Every structure is written in C-alpha cells, then in structure tokens.
C-alpha positions, -999 to 999 in steps of 0.1 A, spaced: 21 -432 423 57 -433 408 40 -439 374 28 -469 384 -13 -483 393 -22 -511 409 -63 -523 406 -84 -506 384 -77 -465 376 -107 -447 387 -127 -412 376 -112 -390 404 -75 -404 394 -82 -393 360 -90 -359 370 -59 -350 393 -41 -366 365 -53 -342 343 -54 -312 369 -92 -308 363 -123 -315 379 -139 -349 381 -174 -328 367 -149 -324 332 -136 -356 331 -173 -370 332 -180 -346 303 -150 -352 280 -165 -396 286 -196 -383 277 -190 -363 241 -199 -330 256 -189 -301 243 -188 -279 269 -151 -286 270 -123 -267 266 -104 -278 238 -68 -275 267 -91 -289 291 -102 -324 267 -67 -327 254 -55 -329 296 -83 -357 298 -71 -377 270 -39 -375 279 -44 -392 317 -66 -413 311 -41 -427 279 -17 -426 310 -33 -444 336 -54 -469 310 -86 -461 326 -114 -477 308 -150 -462 316 -175 -489 333 -202 -481 304 -226 -503 319 -224 -490 355 -220 -453 347 -256 -460 323 -275 -476 353 -259 -447 371 -274 -424 349 -295 -436 337 -284 -437 297 -289 -455 271 -259 -440 247 -280 -443 221 -303 -411 199 -328 -411 178 -329 -397 146 -366 -390 130 -376 -384 94 -414 -386 96 -415 -390 54 -416 -416 34 -382 -433 29 -384 -425 -10 -384 -390 -4 -353 -398 22 -337 -413 -6 -343 -387 -31 -339 -361 -16 -297 -349 -6 -309 -327 24 -317 -354 45 -284 -373 35 -263 -346 40 -285 -337 72 -273 -372 85 -239 -370 72 -229 -336 96 -251 -360 126 -227 -389 117 -195 -367 116 -204 -351 152 -211 -378 166 -183 -402 155 -159 -397 184 -185 -403 213 -202 -435 222 -234 -428 210 -253 -450 187 -275 -431 160 -308 -447 158 -329 -437 126 -364 -439 123 -390 -434 99 -423 -426 109 -452 -425 83 -482 -439 96 -499 -430 132 -498 -465 139 -459 -464 138 -461 -430 158 -479 -441 186 -451 -472 182 -422 -448 191 -444 -426 215 -443 -460 234 -401 -464 229 -399 -433 242 -414 -434 271 -398 -461 276 -365 -441 281 -350 -464 251 -326 -433 238 -310 -406 256 -321 -379 231 -341 -371 197 -329 -349 168 -359 -348 147 -360 -336 108 -387 -322 81 -409 -307 112 -446 -302 99 -467 -279 123 -495 -304 134 -463 -331 144 -476 -342 177 -440 -354 184 -423 -320 199 -452 -319 226 -446 -351 237 -411 -349 236 -414 -320 260 -441 -337 282 -414 -367 286 -386 -342 294 -368 -362 269 -336 -339 254 -345 -332 221 -336 -308 194 -350 -296 160 -343 -295 125 -361 -262 122 -390 -256 140 -431 -259 138 -434 -213 145 -414 -192 154 -429 -198 193 -411 -234 190 -403 -244 230 -382 -272 221 -342 -264 210 -338 -262 174 -317 -259 147 -325 -237 112 -313 -213 84 -323 -178 78 -351 -191 52 -365 -159 54 -336 -139 45 -325 -165 22 -354 -157 1 -357 -129 2 -321 -124 -22 -333 -146 -49 -359 -126 -52 -336 -94 -55 -315 -110 -72 -338 -114 -102 -357 -83 -95 -320 -67 -104 -315 -85 -138 -347 -67 -148 -375 -92 -141 -407 -80 -131 -433 -108 -131 -412 -129 -105 -433 -164 -95 -430 -184 -68 -431 -220 -59 -438 -226 -20 -436 -251 5 -461 -270 18 -480 -251 39 -480 -269 72 -448 -263 74 -424 -230 90 -401 -237 65 -417 -228 34 -441 -202 48 -412 -186 58 -397 -188 28 -423 -172 10 -426 -144 32 -390 -137 20 -403 -135 -11 -432 -116 -8 -412 -90 14 -388 -90 -20 -413 -82 -40 -429 -58 -20 -393 -39 -18 -393 -41 -53 -422 -22 -57 -436 -46 -79 -469 -52 -52 -477 -88 -44 -499 -113 -70 -512 -143 -56 -518 -158 -87 -478 -155 -91 -476 -177 -59 -486 -217 -67 -476 -243 -39 -455 -271 -43 -439 -295 -16 -402 -299 -21 -405 -330 -43 -397 -324 -82 -428 -340 -89 -443 -311 -66 -426 -286 -90 -433 -300 -123 -468 -293 -112 -467 -263 -94 -450 -247 -129 -479 -256 -152 -503 -240 -124 -484 -207 -128 -482 -214 -168 -517 -217 -172 -522 -187 -154 -500 -165 -162 -478 -172 -194 -459 -141 -192 -438 -150 -163 -402 -142 -168 -384 -152 -131 -397 -182 -109 -383 -190 -66 -382 -226 -64 -381 -227 -22 -363 -258 -29 -339 -275 -61 -358 -306 -61 -391 -284 -72 -364 -263 -95 -356 -296 -116 -393 -298 -117 -399 -263 -131 -368 -265 -157 -383 -299 -172 -416 -280 -176 -402 -248 -190 -387 -267 -217 -415 -287 -228 -436 -253 -232 -410 -238 -251 -396 -216 -228 -355 -217 -224 -337 -205 -192 -327 -183 -184 -336 -164 -215 -370 -163 -212 -377 -175 -175 -348 -175 -151 -348 -196 -124 -336 -197 -87 -339 -226 -61 -330 -228 -22 -303 -256 -5 -278 -252 -32 -273 -296 -34 -257 -312 -58 -291 -310 -80 -284 -276 -86 -247 -282 -94 -257 -304 -121 -284 -292 -135 -283 -279 -173 -278 -247 -167 -266 -251 -133 -291 -230 -108 -279 -206 -90 -293 -217 -58 -292 -201 -15 -267 -221 5 -277 -237 31 -251 -251 56 -272 -285 58 -243 -307 71 -236 -283 91 -271 -278 107 -266 -316 114 -235 -314 134 -248 -280 153 -281 -308 159 -256 -334 172 -236 -311 193 -267 -291 211 -280 -321 219 -252 -339 235 -250 -303 256 -285 -312 267 -280 -350 274 -249 -342 297 -259 -307 310 -292 -320 315 -299 -289 309 -338 -272 309 -327 -242 288 -332 -246 256 -315 -231 222 -322 -219 194 -296 -215 164 -299 -198 128 -273 -199 103 -268 -180 80 -275 -183 42 -262 -172 12 -270 -171 -28 -243 -185 -46 -251 -174 -83 -252 -194 -115 -261 -196 -150 -296 -203 -148 -307 -166 -132 
C-alpha cells in the first residue's frame, strides 16, 4: 500500500495491517473483553494508521444491533437515590462501558404497567442486552429475557439454580465472618436484621448468620431474627421489635449498612451505647459505614467491581452470541471499625 490508501479502508485491511483475523478486529470494535491486550493494541494502531471509521449503521443492520444496553432497577426512585449500593453499581457499569459505543439506558420499573411496557420494548429488540439490579424471587423479567434469547446479566440471583448469567458476592461467607467476629468478642445474644425474604441475597445473609451461630455453639433462636427491607426505616422497625422481644441483646448483625444506621438510632434512643452495650456490624461497607458514629464495622463487597464485571460479561455475550451462561461470585471482606 506504500503508506497510501485510496477510498474508504475496510475491516479486512485493518485485519491485514494488524496481523490478526477479521473476527478479532470485529471484537475490538464491538468492545468484547475476549481480546488480548496485545491484539487490541495492534488493531487500534491499525485503525489509527488507516483512518478506518466503522460504518455503525450498516453494522447495526447487519447484526441486528442497536448499540444500547438497558440497566433495569425494579425499585422506586427513593431507594435508587437513597442507597449508595445503586450508585456504586452504576459507576462500575459506566466505567466499563466508557470505551465502547454502547449507550446505557436506565429503566426504573415500579408497577405492573411499567413492567408490561418494558416487556414490549424488549420484544421489539430495542436494546442489545439487559443488566438487571435488585433481583426479587417473583420477578418475571429474567424468564422473559430467556424466552426472548436476550443477552442478560443479573446483579445477584433468584436462587442457587439461577439459569441466567449473574454476578454476585459471597453473601453467606460474609455474614458468617461478621457473626463470628461478634462471637469472638464475647457477645452471646447476637441478633440479626435481615433483608426481604423474597430476595436470595437476604436469605443467603441469614443463612450465614445461622451457620455462624451454630458453629459458635449458641443455638438457633428465631426470637433473635427480625426481618427488614434493606432501608433505614426497616432497620429502625426491626430493632424496635428485637428490643421488645429480647432486651438483653448484646450484638446485632444487620444485613445492610442502611439498616445498621437505623438500628443504631433506635439503640441510642433506648439508652444503649454502641459498642459498649450492643456491638453492631453491617454489610456492604458503603460510605454510610465510614461516616457513622462510631464508624461501622461492615462486610465489604466489591460493589463497583460487581458493576464492571456485569458489563464485561454482558458485552461478551453480545459480541460472541454465547449460549453459555456465566456465574461469577466475588469475595467479601470484613472491615473492622469501632462499632464492634
């Protein structure tokens, strides 16, 4: 070519210049993570040298693509803006998609009517894939995504038999570590505030609590279990129930930092100090945990990395048209602070 090119460069010419196959060039352009750093660098250099510009309209038509991903959160906007968990997930997803051509469409589903309207949107293939956050057991959306053969990744899962791709945290192990930490510090009346029972994540954290209690030889006592809903008000309500039933409680594991914040408020109102009278541990290690007084011991889950991984897995499914589902579980870590 002698350094010169007449006419519009083609995908094949980029492949020749980069010394890779046409499929590799396509994967780089489509943002697939299944490309080595070396191959990606070679393709990007060839694109720059040749001045190649992807014909996105033709590519979308040929591949039935929209270059759009839906991020679906089936929760009211009050929870979306009140809970740091959602902003951290969105930050991770946005960071992973930043260098791709994908547009991210945020969709809140709060009513059956909104769910039906979104189902029609999906059936018309207006997006290339779906990221679903805050998965409830009875949510019909994951099954609909499977029926439509729509690439999808869940944040969490509906059960241990989940068939859709998901990215989750080790909720059982994290909860078990939290309760073991409390027991190791001499606490014997260890209560827990759970999340909603229709969410697998809440059931896993409750399972971890129960396993740790049994391992410590304390025995299971359901009067030490109160159900919350991952909100601050839910934590307040559950803490009042626990104190009414078991006023001698000396430790509480709350299944979210927000519920721990609500529990701490009720403990103070009742004249109990944290951690002298009642030790307190949360889950997520959000900004709330660090700013509480005293700072909250909490189970850190890599929330932003979960968002990044979700986006990465979805891009791979879209680019590869993969039928194999991926199940990813990220490690958790107990972060010790003054509340326990």
